[in-house]
C-alpha atoms as a printed R data frame, in Angstrom:
   type eleno elety resid chain resno      x       y       z
1  ATOM     1    CA   MET     A     1 31.095 -12.996  -7.573
2  ATOM     2    CA   GLY     A     2 33.903 -13.293  -5.122
3  ATOM     3    CA   PHE     A     3 36.920 -15.199  -3.969
4  ATOM     4    CA   GLY     A     4 38.314 -15.308  -0.414
5  ATOM     5    CA   PHE     A     5 39.831 -17.632   2.188
6  ATOM     6    CA   THR     A     6 40.755 -17.235   5.851
7  ATOM     7    CA   VAL     A     7 44.271 -16.933   6.870
8  ATOM     8    CA   PRO     A     8 44.912 -16.236  10.563
9  ATOM     9    CA   LEU     A     9 46.416 -12.820  11.286
10 ATOM    10    CA   ASN     A    10 50.128 -13.234  11.585
11 ATOM    11    CA   GLU     A    11 52.397 -10.451  10.495
12 ATOM    12    CA   SER     A    12 55.197 -12.906   9.611
13 ATOM    13    CA   ASN     A    13 52.817 -14.516   7.045
14 ATOM    14    CA   ARG     A    14 53.517 -13.209   3.439
15 ATOM    15    CA   LEU     A    15 49.864 -12.276   3.075
16 ATOM    16    CA   TYR     A    16 50.038  -9.679   5.966
17 ATOM    17    CA   ASN     A    17 53.546  -8.388   4.985
18 ATOM    18    CA   TYR     A    18 53.325  -4.865   3.622
19 ATOM    19    CA   SER     A    19 56.770  -4.964   2.250
20 ATOM    20    CA   LEU     A    20 55.790  -7.752   0.037
21 ATOM    21    CA   ALA     A    21 52.804  -5.792  -1.358
22 ATOM    22    CA   LYS     A    22 50.361  -8.545  -0.297
23 ATOM    23    CA   GLY     A    23 46.720  -8.345   0.642
24 ATOM    24    CA   ALA     A    24 43.292  -9.297  -0.459
25 ATOM    25    CA   LEU     A    25 43.224  -7.560  -3.688
26 ATOM    26    CA   LEU     A    26 46.596  -8.953  -5.004
27 ATOM    27    CA   ASP     A    27 46.157 -12.467  -3.573
28 ATOM    28    CA   ALA     A    28 42.461 -13.125  -4.132
29 ATOM    29    CA   GLY     A    29 40.855 -10.147  -5.964
30 ATOM    30    CA   VAL     A    30 42.601 -10.895  -9.209
31 ATOM    31    CA   TYR     A    31 40.572 -13.978  -9.745
32 ATOM    32    CA   PRO     A    32 37.052 -12.421  -9.787
33 ATOM    33    CA   ILE     A    33 38.385  -9.270 -11.541
34 ATOM    34    CA   THR     A    34 39.946 -11.453 -14.370
35 ATOM    35    CA   TYR     A    35 36.820 -13.604 -14.683
36 ATOM    36    CA   ALA     A    36 34.393 -10.585 -14.950
37 ATOM    37    CA   VAL     A    37 36.629  -8.946 -17.631
38 ATOM    38    CA   HIS     A    38 36.994 -12.234 -19.620
39 ATOM    39    CA   LEU     A    39 33.288 -12.875 -19.404
40 ATOM    40    CA   MET     A    40 32.300  -9.407 -20.575
41 ATOM    41    CA   GLY     A    41 35.117  -9.333 -23.157
42 ATOM    42    CA   GLN     A    42 36.031  -5.815 -22.377
43 ATOM    43    CA   LEU     A    43 37.449  -3.518 -19.708
44 ATOM    44    CA   PRO     A    44 34.981  -1.701 -17.500
45 ATOM    45    CA   LEU     A    45 34.142   1.988 -18.151
46 ATOM    46    CA   GLN     A    46 33.751   2.762 -14.485
47 ATOM    47    CA   VAL     A    47 35.386   1.250 -11.349
48 ATOM    48    CA   MET     A    48 34.406   1.855  -7.764
49 ATOM    49    CA   ALA     A    49 35.946   0.071  -4.872
50 ATOM    50    CA   THR     A    50 36.288   0.154  -1.064
51 ATOM    51    CA   GLY     A    51 38.138  -2.062   1.388
52 ATOM    52    CA   VAL     A    52 38.907  -2.810   4.936
53 ATOM    53    CA   PHE     A    53 42.491  -2.175   6.007
54 ATOM    54    CA   LEU     A    54 44.769  -3.135   8.870
55 ATOM    55    CA   ASP     A    55 46.809  -0.549  10.695
56 ATOM    56    CA   SER     A    56 49.825  -1.872   8.631
57 ATOM    57    CA   GLY     A    57 47.991  -0.857   5.400
58 ATOM    58    CA   ILE     A    58 47.290  -4.324   4.328
59 ATOM    59    CA   ASP     A    59 43.855  -4.669   2.787
60 ATOM    60    CA   VAL     A    60 41.921  -7.762   4.139
61 ATOM    61    CA   GLN     A    61 38.579  -7.225   2.273
62 ATOM    62    CA   ASN     A    62 37.566  -5.493  -0.931
63 ATOM    63    CA   CYS     A    63 34.282  -4.741  -2.597
64 ATOM    64    CA   ILE     A    64 34.514  -3.668  -6.305
65 ATOM    65    CA   LEU     A    65 31.991  -2.518  -8.727
66 ATOM    66    CA   PHE     A    66 32.499  -2.560 -12.532
67 ATOM    67    CA   LYS     A    67 30.238  -0.877 -14.960
68 ATOM    68    CA   PHE     A    68 30.494  -2.011 -18.545
69 ATOM    69    CA   ASP     A    69 29.311  -0.102 -21.728
70 ATOM    70    CA   THR     A    70 26.554  -2.714 -22.034
71 ATOM    71    CA   ASP     A    71 24.922  -1.325 -18.774
72 ATOM    72    CA   VAL     A    72 25.985  -4.465 -17.075
73 ATOM    73    CA   ILE     A    73 27.203  -3.976 -13.404
74 ATOM    74    CA   ALA     A    74 29.530  -6.586 -11.974
75 ATOM    75    CA   MET     A    75 29.780  -6.780  -8.073
76 ATOM    76    CA   LEU     A    76 33.084  -8.331  -7.037
77 ATOM    77    CA   SER     A    77 34.624  -9.113  -3.767
78 ATOM    78    CA   SER     A    78 37.794 -10.601  -2.201
79 ATOM    79    CA   ALA     A    79 39.118 -11.317   1.293
80 ATOM    80    CA   ILE     A    80 41.948 -12.988   3.148
81 ATOM    81    CA   ASN     A    81 40.145 -13.017   6.404
82 ATOM    82    CA   ALA     A    82 36.795 -14.550   5.471
83 ATOM    83    CA   GLU     A    83 35.500 -17.327   3.229
84 ATOM    84    CA   VAL     A    84 33.852 -15.805   0.131
85 ATOM    85    CA   GLY     A    85 32.143 -17.363  -2.798
86 ATOM    86    CA   LYS     A    86 31.054 -20.526  -1.228
């Protein structure tokens, strides 16, 4: 499951401002993460993640894997430079 939207790259935009601690994980990733934890009723036992970063350090895409103790794996994604979850 994923959530994402397209925001044109503009360093004056708050989403691309490193000093505001923004990016895909904080602005879009919290939604699929929260939903997966709520749906499973527990925190994951293992977490693996990777992302795509701009030179400024802002993450624009993320892919996250959660493994729960019920042997369920959740595949999550978020982006601020691509439509996700449609």
